Structures are given as structure tokens and as C-alpha cells.
C-alpha positions as CSV (number, residue, x, y, z in Angstrom):
1,M,-13.5,10.9,-0.3
2,M,-12.5,10.4,-3.8
3,D,-9.2,12.2,-3.1
4,F,-8.4,9.6,-0.4
5,K,-9.2,6.7,-2.9
6,R,-6.9,8.3,-5.4
7,Q,-4.2,8.6,-2.8
8,I,-4.6,4.9,-1.9
9,E,-4.3,4.0,-5.6
10,K,-1.2,6.2,-5.9
11,L,0.4,4.4,-3.0
12,E,-0.4,1.0,-4.5
13,A,1.1,2.2,-7.8
14,E,4.3,3.3,-6.1
15,A,4.5,0.0,-4.3
16,A,4.1,-1.9,-7.6
17,E,6.8,0.3,-9.2
18,C,9.2,-0.4,-6.3
19,E,8.5,-4.1,-6.6
20,L,9.4,-4.0,-10.2
21,I,12.6,-2.0,-9.5
22,A,13.5,-4.6,-6.8
23,R,13.0,-7.5,-9.2
24,L,15.2,-5.9,-11.8
25,A,17.9,-4.7,-9.3
26,V,21.2,-6.5,-9.8
27,D,22.8,-5.6,-6.5
28,K,21.4,-6.8,-3.2
29,P,21.4,-3.5,-1.2
30,K,19.3,-1.8,-3.9
31,R,16.9,-4.8,-4.2
32,E,16.4,-4.9,-0.4
33,A,15.9,-1.1,-0.3
34,F,13.2,-1.2,-2.9
35,E,11.6,-4.3,-1.4
36,W,11.4,-2.4,1.9
37,L,10.0,0.7,0.2
38,A,7.3,-1.4,-1.5
39,S,6.3,-2.9,1.8
40,R,6.0,0.5,3.4
41,Y,3.9,1.8,0.5
42,R,1.6,-1.2,0.8
43,A,1.3,-0.7,4.6
44,L,0.4,2.9,4.1
45,A,-2.2,2.0,1.5
46,H,-3.6,-0.6,3.8
47,D,-3.8,1.7,6.8
48,M,-5.5,4.4,4.8
49,T,-8.0,2.0,3.5
50,Q,-8.8,0.7,7.0
51,E,-9.2,4.3,8.3
52,L,-11.3,5.3,5.4
53,R,-13.6,2.3,5.9
54,K,-13.9,3.1,9.6
55,F,-14.6,6.8,8.9
56,S,-17.2,5.9,6.3
57,K,-19.1,3.5,8.6
58,E,-19.0,6.0,11.5
59,R,-20.4,8.8,9.2
60,G,-23.0,6.6,7.6
61,H,-21.4,6.4,4.2
62,A,-22.4,2.8,3.7
63,A,-21.9,2.8,0.0
64,L,-18.3,4.0,0.2
65,A,-17.6,1.6,3.1
66,E,-19.0,-1.2,1.0
67,E,-17.0,-0.1,-2.0
68,L,-13.8,-0.1,0.1
69,H,-14.7,-3.5,1.5
70,G,-14.0,-4.9,-1.9
71,H,-10.8,-3.0,-2.2
72,E,-8.1,-5.4,-1.1
73,I,-4.6,-4.3,-0.7
74,M,-2.1,-6.7,-2.2
75,S,0.1,-8.0,0.5
76,L,3.8,-8.3,0.1
77,D,5.7,-10.1,2.9
78,V,9.1,-8.5,2.5
79,P,11.5,-8.3,5.4
80,G,13.0,-4.9,6.2
81,P,16.6,-4.1,5.3
82,R,19.1,-6.0,7.3
83,R,21.0,-3.9,9.8
84,R,24.7,-4.5,10.1
């Protein structure tokens, strides 16, 4: 289980890094690409957290499910890249 939590933390760190790169990007396509990547990393972290919570409850790992309940994924409402 701890490996999953580490993976979630890694995805969140990747999202934060992409957000930083997006904020620092000078050109619009690069900024939009990194905003999109950040939103995907956040979505993956969120999905993994939800599945791990569900699995923990189903298997009777109440302590882990409770710990994950306090683990909130930072949301970033970033539109996907515009298609031309």
C-alpha cells in the first residue's frame, strides 16, 4: 500500500512541476501543453486515490482508508490544449 501512496505523491509532484513550468513558459503552446500535462497528472493522482480508498474499505483496511480520506488532491481546472 505504501508504494501506491508514494506513486500518488510522485504524480502530485510531477503535476506541481508541470504547473511551475507552465507559469514560467513564455510561449503559449508550451504553456498550454504543460497545463494540460499538470491536469492529467492531477487526474491520475485523484483516480489512484479514489481506487485505493475503495480497495482499502473493501479489504477492511480502515486505517488506510481513513488516512487517504484526509489526502486531498489539489484540483487544477485547466482546459486541454486547443485543437486547430
